[in-house]
VOGU-3710 file (C-alpha; in Angstrom, 3 decimals, decimal comma):
1> xxxxxxxxxx> 21,595/0,600/0,653  21,683/-2,974/1,951  24,837/-5,059/2,014  23,597/-7,262/-0,829  22,833/-4,236/-3,009  26,213/-2,716/-2,149  27,993/-5,954/-3,039  26,205/-6,007/-6,394  27,021/-2,351/-7,055  30,725/-2,936/-6,366
11> xxxxxxxxxx> 30,779/-5,887/-8,731  28,995/-4,001/-11,512  31,183/-0,915/-11,226  34,608/-2,360/-10,371  34,173/-6,036/-11,369  35,382/-7,130/-7,937  33,576/-9,953/-6,171  33,944/-9,151/-2,455  32,832/-11,505/0,271  29,508/-10,631/1,922
21> xxxxxxxxxx> 30,907/-10,429/5,452  33,615/-8,031/4,309  31,019/-5,828/2,589  28,873/-5,896/5,729  31,812/-4,818/7,922  32,790/-2,067/5,469  29,224/-0,788/5,366  29,176/-0,516/9,167  32,417/1,474/9,123  30,984/3,798/6,447
31> xxxxxxxxxx> 27,806/4,363/8,483  29,904/5,221/11,530  31,757/7,837/9,480  28,486/9,317/8,155  26,272/9,221/11,258  28,787/8,710/14,035  28,972/5,730/16,346  25,698/3,986/16,983  26,167/3,974/20,771  26,881/7,717/20,885
41> xxxxxxxxxx> 23,810/8,689/18,825  21,476/8,047/21,771  23,177/10,762/23,818  22,069/13,357/21,255  18,362/12,470/21,483  17,709/15,006/24,245  19,666/17,648/22,309  17,502/16,927/19,264  14,398/17,225/21,438  15,577/20,592/22,800
51> xxxxxxxxxx> 16,292/21,894/19,291  12,839/20,890/18,012  11,070/22,482/20,971  13,194/25,612/20,615  12,249/26,034/16,949  8,638/24,930/17,433  7,533/25,165/21,102  4,086/23,576/20,694  5,436/20,383/19,136  5,455/17,163/21,155
61> xxxxxxxxxx> 8,638/15,100/21,566  8,603/12,410/24,266  11,652/10,242/25,059  11,399/7,382/27,537  14,122/5,340/29,213  14,433/2,812/32,000  17,175/1,651/34,330  18,697/-1,729/33,561  21,675/-2,967/35,614  22,547/0,551/36,729
71> xxxxxxxxxx> 22,336/2,063/33,227  19,629/4,271/31,743  18,646/2,568/28,503  16,533/4,042/25,708  13,102/2,447/25,306  10,904/4,577/23,007  10,308/8,023/21,496  7,211/9,865/20,194  7,237/12,851/17,793  4,381/15,070/16,621
81> xxxxxxxxxx> 5,059/18,504/15,099  2,888/21,593/15,505  2,334/21,856/11,750  0,921/18,324/11,655  -1,380/18,939/14,621  -2,776/22,205/13,268  -3,133/20,897/9,719  -4,923/17,726/10,764  -7,438/19,493/12,987  -8,174/22,400/10,616
91> xxxxxxxxxx> -7,796/20,943/7,129  -8,150/17,158/7,125  -10,938/14,696/7,668  -11,052/13,098/11,158  -9,613/9,838/9,876  -6,469/8,132/11,191  -4,708/5,062/9,872  -2,419/3,504/12,481  0,162/0,820/11,814  3,759/-0,188/12,596
101> xxxxxxxxxx> 6,622/-1,416/10,454  9,774/-3,260/11,483  13,107/-1,436/11,435  15,958/-3,262/9,730  18,931/-1,398/11,193  21,126/-2,412/14,086  18,224/-1,884/16,489  15,375/-4,229/15,510  12,552/-2,064/16,776  9,227/-0,868/15,375
111> xxxxxxxxxx> 8,262/2,411/13,713  4,650/3,290/14,514  2,809/5,908/12,456  -0,550/7,665/12,483  -1,579/9,012/9,063  -4,607/10,837/7,726  -5,828/12,074/4,336  -6,206/15,632/3,068  -8,830/16,939/0,651  -6,768/15,788/-2,319
121> xxxxxxxxxx> -6,805/12,220/-0,903  -3,063/12,504/-0,353  -1,375/10,909/2,631  -1,117/13,339/5,552  1,347/12,436/8,271  0,274/13,194/11,855  2,682/11,475/14,294  5,299/8,764/14,519  7,129/6,857/17,235  9,753/4,157/17,732
131> xxxxxxxxxx> 9,649/1,390/20,315  11,065/-2,089/20,753  8,040/-4,276/19,983  4,287/-4,178/19,373  3,083/-4,817/22,904  -0,052/-3,597/24,649  2,013/-1,290/26,863  3,740/0,386/23,898  0,516/0,815/21,938  -1,250/2,304/24,983
141> xxxxxxxxxx> 1,635/4,736/25,368  1,522/5,662/21,667  -2,232/6,232/21,623  -2,125/8,297/24,833  0,527/10,608/23,365  -1,483/10,820/20,154  -4,570/11,813/22,134  -2,609/14,506/23,988  -1,601/15,922/20,589  -4,904/15,935/18,634
151> xxxxxxxxxx> -7,496/15,333/21,328  -10,734/13,648/20,262  -12,193/15,408/17,191  -15,864/14,964/16,350  -16,466/11,932/14,159  -12,958/10,543/14,687  -12,318/7,257/12,857  -9,283/5,037/13,516  -8,445/2,247/11,079  -6,029/-0,519/12,108
161> xxxxxxxxxx> -5,143/-4,084/11,182  -6,755/-5,185/14,489  -3,631/-6,651/16,085  -4,180/-7,522/19,730  -2,255/-4,734/21,449  -3,358/-1,994/19,069  -7,011/-3,016/19,067  -7,164/-2,904/22,856  -5,336/0,435/22,971  -7,802/2,069/20,572
171> xxxxxxxxxx> -10,800/0,950/22,619  -9,128/2,064/25,857  -7,771/5,478/24,866  -10,392/6,438/22,247  -13,602/4,780/23,462  -15,876/7,139/21,489  -13,988/6,840/18,193  -15,178/4,601/15,381  -12,789/1,666/15,078  -12,474/0,220/11,582
181> xxxxxxxxxx> -10,598/-2,921/10,641  -8,590/-3,313/7,464  -10,630/-5,575/5,212  -7,571/-7,067/3,543  -6,127/-8,237/6,860  -9,533/-9,549/7,852  -10,069/-11,594/4,702  -6,533/-13,025/4,940  -7,371/-14,377/8,390  -10,777/-15,523/7,136
191> xxxxxxxxxx> -9,240/-17,549/4,285  -7,188/-19,577/6,730  -10,374/-21,181/8,024  -12,963/-20,912/5,244  -12,548/-21,415/1,514  -14,973/-21,466/-1,349  -16,479/-19,547/-4,206  -19,436/-18,331/-2,176  -17,147/-16,448/0,222  -15,116/-14,765/-2,516
201> xxxxxxxxxx> -18,235/-13,712/-4,423  -20,045/-12,223/-1,430  -17,501/-10,925/1,091  -15,969/-8,321/-1,223  -19,356/-6,898/-2,388  -20,529/-6,908/1,228  -17,537/-4,763/2,198  -17,709/-2,297/-0,691  -21,448/-1,638/-0,875  -22,867/1,456/0,800
211> xxxxxxxxxx> -26,360/-0,017/1,109  -27,194/-1,963/4,243  -29,797/-4,006/2,342  -27,202/-5,185/-0,201  -24,769/-5,958/2,606  -27,332/-8,121/4,370  -28,178/-9,834/1,079  -24,593/-11,004/0,590  -24,182/-11,983/4,233  -27,373/-14,085/4,033
221> xxxxxxxxxx> -25,840/-16,068/1,180  -22,795/-16,762/3,319  -25,085/-17,760/6,180  -26,856/-20,269/3,955  -23,552/-21,769/2,821  -21,839/-21,917/6,224  -23,349/-20,409/9,414  -20,060/-20,970/11,256  -18,381/-18,364/9,030  -20,782/-15,663/10,246
231> xxxxxxxxxx> -20,216/-16,706/13,855  -16,457/-16,478/13,279  -16,759/-12,935/11,888  -18,951/-11,814/14,785  -16,560/-13,220/17,382  -13,118/-12,356/15,989  -13,803/-9,438/13,644  -16,374/-7,337/15,431  -14,904/-4,014/14,259  -16,361/-2,213/11,264
241> xxxxxxxxxx> -15,166/-3,428/7,867  -18,164/-2,644/5,626  -19,030/0,715/4,088  -22,707/0,134/4,817  -21,977/0,568/8,542  -19,549/3,488/8,339  -20,502/6,755/9,993  -21,391/9,780/7,886  -19,325/12,336/9,847  -15,846/11,306/8,719
251> xxxxxxxxxx> -16,476/11,476/4,929  -13,926/8,736/4,282  -14,913/5,357/2,819  -11,597/3,471/2,900  -12,055/-0,201/3,776  -8,313/-0,981/3,798  -5,394/0,344/5,779  -3,440/1,285/2,652  -2,527/4,775/3,893  -0,206/3,520/6,615
261> xxxxxxxxxx> 1,120/0,839/4,270  1,926/3,546/1,707  3,857/5,519/4,306  5,850/2,410/5,236  6,747/1,970/1,574  7,796/5,618/1,168  10,298/5,567/4,025  11,672/2,124/3,198  15,187/3,486/2,652  15,208/5,188/6,053
271> xxxxxxxxxx> 14,362/2,154/8,162  17,995/1,083/8,424  19,174/4,373/9,983  20,070/4,745/13,681  17,264/6,015/15,902  18,402/9,647/16,016  19,028/9,848/12,273  15,702/8,125/11,596  13,746/10,672/13,641  15,525/13,597/12,003
281> xxxxxxxxxx> 15,278/12,124/8,481  11,508/11,782/8,903  11,341/15,418/10,041  13,225/16,543/6,939  11,052/14,330/4,744  7,912/15,955/6,179  9,375/19,459/5,853  9,952/19,031/2,115  6,486/17,542/1,473  4,729/20,317/3,395
291> xxxxxxxxxx> 6,606/22,977/1,435  5,703/21,435/-1,943  2,035/21,075/-1,104  1,850/24,575/0,360  2,936/25,931/-3,023  0,247/23,837/-4,729  -2,343/25,303/-2,357  -1,156/28,836/-3,194  -1,720/28,186/-6,910  -5,276/27,052/-6,221
301> xxxxxxxxxx> -5,941/30,163/-4,112  -4,596/32,498/-6,817  -6,949/30,862/-9,317  -9,891/31,606/-6,961  -11,002/27,980/-6,874  -13,539/26,773/-4,343  -13,185/23,001/-4,743  -9,969/21,146/-5,510  -9,594/20,558/-9,275  -9,102/16,828/-8,832
311> xxxxxxxxxx> -12,494/16,487/-7,146  -14,164/18,665/-9,794  -12,706/16,591/-12,620  -13,795/13,429/-10,867  -17,373/14,656/-10,611  -17,410/15,754/-14,252  -16,110/12,372/-15,407  -18,799/10,602/-13,406  -21,509/12,719/-14,995  -20,445/11,643/-18,523
321> xxxxxxxxxx> -20,826/7,924/-17,901  -24,322/7,936/-16,390  -26,981/5,836/-18,138  -30,063/7,696/-16,995  -33,400/5,863/-17,206  -35,657/8,499/-15,688  -36,133/11,211/-13,052  -39,438/11,657/-11,199  -39,482/14,915/-9,248  -41,399/15,561/-6,067
331> xxxxxxxxxx> -40,320/19,229/-5,923  -37,267/21,279/-6,875  -35,033/19,482/-4,348  -36,460/15,962/-4,141  -36,714/13,317/-6,822  -36,592/9,619/-7,613  -33,652/8,900/-9,920  -33,357/5,640/-11,885  -29,962/4,720/-13,350  -28,848/1,589/-15,178
341> xxxxxxxxxx> -25,742/0,083/-13,561  -24,324/-3,236/-14,787  -27,498/-3,986/-16,700  -29,907/-3,329/-13,807  -32,136/-0,337/-13,124  -31,527/1,083/-9,646  -33,918/3,693/-8,275  -32,949/5,887/-5,334  -34,360/8,960/-3,606  -32,288/12,166/-3,717
351> xxxxxxxxxx> -32,748/15,158/-1,393  -30,625/18,178/-2,360  -31,574/20,181/0,743  -30,254/17,562/3,157  -27,465/16,378/0,808  -28,751/12,828/1,039  -29,340/9,863/-1,242  -30,851/6,535/-0,297  -27,753/4,736/-1,657  -25,738/6,383/1,195
361> xxxxxxxxxx> -22,670/7,065/-0,908  -23,162/10,832/-0,798  -23,447/10,827/3,012  -20,415/8,570/3,576  -17,984/10,191/1,113  -19,142/13,821/1,071  -19,186/13,744/-2,751  -22,412/13,559/-4,798  -23,219/10,057/-5,984  -24,351/9,172/-9,508
371> xxxxxxxxxx> -28,020/9,672/-8,622  -27,369/13,107/-7,141  -25,185/14,105/-10,107  -27,908/13,079/-12,547  -30,485/15,135/-10,647  -28,218/18,193/-10,277  -27,258/18,265/-13,949  -30,907/17,957/-15,001  -31,819/21,186/-13,176  -31,330/24,311/-15,220
381> xxxxxxxxxx> -30,266/27,566/-13,706  -27,428/28,216/-11,285  -26,738/24,802/-9,732  -23,340/23,202/-10,087  -21,984/19,907/-8,813  -19,277/21,748/-6,832  -21,976/23,383/-4,722  -22,818/19,998/-3,210  -19,290/18,814/-2,355  -18,309/18,778/1,319
391> xxxxxxxxxx> -15,954/21,454/2,645  -13,302/18,820/3,410  -12,542/18,911/-0,337  -12,346/22,687/-0,568  -9,238/24,693/-1,399  -9,560/26,462/1,943  -9,266/23,201/3,904  -6,353/22,094/1,732  -4,560/25,384/2,431  -5,178/25,070/6,170
401> xxxxxxxxxx> -3,684/21,576/6,153  -0,319/22,933/4,984  -0,451/26,434/6,461  2,223/25,745/9,107  5,809/24,755/8,428  7,802/21,862/9,854  10,809/23,365/11,712  14,212/23,582/10,066  17,251/22,415/12,017  21,033/22,615/11,873
411> xxxxxxxxxx> 23,456/19,716/12,201  23,942/17,996/15,555  27,144/19,930/16,326  25,100/23,124/16,711  22,292/21,708/18,831  22,008/22,874/22,436  23,829/20,746/24,979  21,364/19,229/27,455  22,524/17,779/30,778  19,929/15,272/31,976
421> xxxxxxxxxx> 22,153/13,931/34,729  22,880/10,554/33,158  24,165/8,981/29,976  21,520/7,413/27,762  22,594/3,970/26,571  21,088/1,867/23,774  19,156/-1,297/24,432  21,149/-4,475/24,865  20,932/-6,212/21,514  20,336/-9,918/21,133
431> xxxxxxxxxx> 21,969/-11,058/17,935  19,957/-13,631/16,052  21,511/-16,493/14,153  22,183/-16,005/10,447  22,242/-12,954/8,265  20,103/-9,986/9,396  16,780/-9,841/7,552  15,986/-6,627/5,673  12,799/-7,715/3,884  9,568/-8,748/5,518
441> xxxxxxxxxx> 8,261/-12,292/5,142  5,414/-12,344/2,640  2,150/-14,069/3,383  1,220/-17,272/1,607  -1,734/-15,459/0,014  0,359/-12,659/-1,459  1,180/-12,805/-5,149  4,767/-13,816/-5,867  6,293/-13,068/-9,228  7,301/-16,106/-11,297
451> xxxxxxxxxx> 9,601/-14,184/-13,620  12,966/-15,741/-14,294  16,015/-13,709/-13,354  17,758/-11,883/-16,194  21,526/-11,535/-16,108  22,546/-7,850/-16,416  25,756/-8,784/-18,279  24,760/-11,188/-21,063  20,991/-10,474/-20,911  20,209/-14,197/-20,739
461> xxxxxxxxxx> 17,622/-15,808/-18,480  18,189/-18,444/-15,857  21,363/-17,388/-14,035  22,746/-14,625/-11,811  25,562/-12,192/-12,435  28,004/-14,094/-10,234  27,355/-17,307/-12,208  27,336/-15,705/-15,652  29,250/-17,949/-18,112  30,468/-14,862/-19,955
471> xxxxxxxxxx> 32,263/-13,473/-16,904  33,151/-16,851/-15,430  33,780/-19,266/-18,318  35,602/-21,683/-16,031  32,404/-22,424/-14,109  30,209/-25,202/-15,379  26,579/-24,380/-16,053  24,004/-26,474/-14,319  21,684/-28,795/-16,181  18,455/-26,875/-16,275
481> xxxxxxxxxx> 16,450/-30,056/-16,907  17,185/-31,280/-13,409  16,833/-27,861/-11,763  13,806/-26,278/-13,361  10,525/-27,906/-12,311  7,979/-28,625/-14,997  4,709/-26,963/-14,099  1,532/-27,650/-16,044  0,351/-24,032/-16,058  3,766/-22,737/-17,155
491> xxxxxxxxxx> 3,989/-25,405/-19,833  0,650/-24,474/-21,338  1,473/-20,770/-21,209  4,821/-21,241/-22,961  3,314/-23,529/-25,578  0,520/-21,038/-26,256  2,942/-18,122/-26,576  5,151/-20,120/-28,919  2,286/-21,012/-31,226  0,791/-17,521/-31,281
501> xxxxxxxxxx> 4,200/-16,141/-32,306  4,580/-18,825/-35,032  7,693/-20,419/-33,461  6,695/-23,913/-32,336  9,338/-26,550/-31,762  8,263/-28,584/-34,807  8,513/-25,566/-37,097  11,923/-24,646/-35,707  13,094/-28,185/-36,327  11,898/-28,203/-39,945
511> xxxxxxxxxx> 13,499/-24,832/-40,589  16,854/-25,959/-39,244  16,629/-29,122/-41,323  16,122/-27,146/-44,538  19,159/-25,048/-43,649  21,268/-28,171/-43,238  21,609/-27,907/-39,493  20,576/-30,243/-36,716  16,995/-30,396/-35,643  16,373/-28,562/-32,381
521> xxxxxxxxxx> 15,252/-30,639/-29,456  11,971/-29,687/-27,818  12,268/-28,404/-24,284  10,917/-30,473/-21,388  8,351/-27,741/-20,745  6,890/-28,119/-24,250  6,997/-31,906/-23,918  5,002/-31,607/-20,744  2,491/-29,369/-22,496  1,996/-32,018/-25,198
531> xxxxxxxxxx> 1,348/-34,673/-22,575  -1,132/-32,517/-20,680  -2,939/-31,241/-23,786  -5,126/-34,348/-23,804  -6,461/-33,687/-20,315  -6,341/-29,852/-20,293  -8,381/-27,976/-22,866  -5,790/-25,296/-23,611  -6,086/-22,506/-26,226  -2,917/-23,870/-27,864
541> xxxxxxxxxx> -4,595/-27,206/-28,659  -7,666/-25,592/-30,224  -5,517/-23,216/-32,230  -3,338/-25,997/-33,604  -6,323/-28,073/-34,741  -8,026/-25,165/-36,523  -4,975/-23,681/-38,268  -4,364/-24,844/-41,853  -0,817/-25,973/-42,654  1,364/-23,138/-43,897
551> xxxxxxxxxx> 4,003/-23,462/-46,595  6,250/-20,724/-45,295  6,314/-20,721/-41,534  8,663/-17,766/-41,311  6,661/-15,309/-43,376  3,053/-16,260/-42,687  1,278/-16,502/-39,381  -1,870/-18,337/-38,517  -4,840/-15,919/-38,445  -6,643/-17,901/-35,781
561> xxxxxxxxx> -3,528/-17,927/-33,613  -3,296/-14,151/-34,023  -6,882/-13,751/-32,868  -6,191/-16,091/-29,968  -3,296/-13,927/-28,828  -5,485/-10,841/-28,944  -8,139/-12,565/-26,871  -5,474/-13,631/-24,342  -4,299/-10,070/-23,996
//
């Protein structure tokens, strides 16, 4: 729990507003009581390494240090368990997603991870490491240790965000592997230089299509609009980012690096731990996940299933939504299948003997495409869709992925004492100015919520708990007219919502007048919406002009406004 969250929790539970610096100091004292002193935790790293290797001898734990001013200081550590190595090589597709996330504890280092996917398309952890920064030297070291653990499987694919050090390390250590680049990171860099409708309408289809002809069609449109954009992609983003160019051995069609990003989100609460506790907490986290999924695999085996149920259900659902135009057979295993997709008739050639379709989706994913499913279901007598699904999605592969167990360990007091001949010290920290950052800085292209904060005490919008007028009546509330900016889009949205709910400012004023009260003043946001309604063709303006005047505004609602609200939703 961060210091800000702890400060809020103390105020909500005990109604005591403690200064931030005092909460921060108290949190550090509490962490020292729970985990021990931060400086002493580095001495136990070699004891933790000895305990892991004693419980699981074939695991890999590498700890590096260097001498600085006569002291041996910790630099980096790499961990890969035997269960992860065996499961990845025997039960998972040869696909790795590599990324790093910043640690927000006392040591501002990086946590690097290598993740894969099992047959259920669940995240499968392979290895992790901690080092000080994302440099070429650290990434080379991480990839070399990863190669010593898993080797170079056939059809290996490595997906990264193409940062400089990591991109070079992949090409150096795994020269024969297929290097894919996260499309989301690529398009974020692309948008910094090139904008326009033609890029948005063609880059995404070019990345997601399996057909090389369709990919070239969209890229030709971009070439016609701006040839410099194609030259930029060829020079700075030469790695694979389109499904049409993916290999057919991996059977994974991911165009984004979401697997590693998902892992970073899962262990978000652990990133503030000391290095030793972080490494051990990740081991315990993996141990629990492996045990749960091993039980799931046992249930599938007892039911004598061949293919994972999720994949079978997915294939069955695809078969129900096919709009078949026609099937022209060449023999029992070859045919031309025509299917209507998005209003167009697409004809492709299907070969059941070779497990191929001219759309290439079957070859890239290992799962029958719509054309193959239509052909398989049209054949009577003994052929099922599950018979044409790749073995990566079988129950046997899923069981092999979680056949081994992550080692269990005792507390640090019972670990073996290791004498390495020196005392391992932490890195010398350079304290930055200001409060330590615990959240990453979002990109300018990322969506930011515009919701107004809701006070947990009085349930009103526009103020925080520490400025709540109910708890602090002596404090003066700020004038929201001078604080809240008037935005045209927000004004139109609020005006439209008010009219669709039958609570416009004019109606509220007339109602209060009939009751004998004062007429309510219209908010500056609604005033802005009235001024901009002449230049912006908003749904609220059209609705107001078409609605007949109502006698009872509280009981009756405008039917056209009701239909407008449904269309908005």
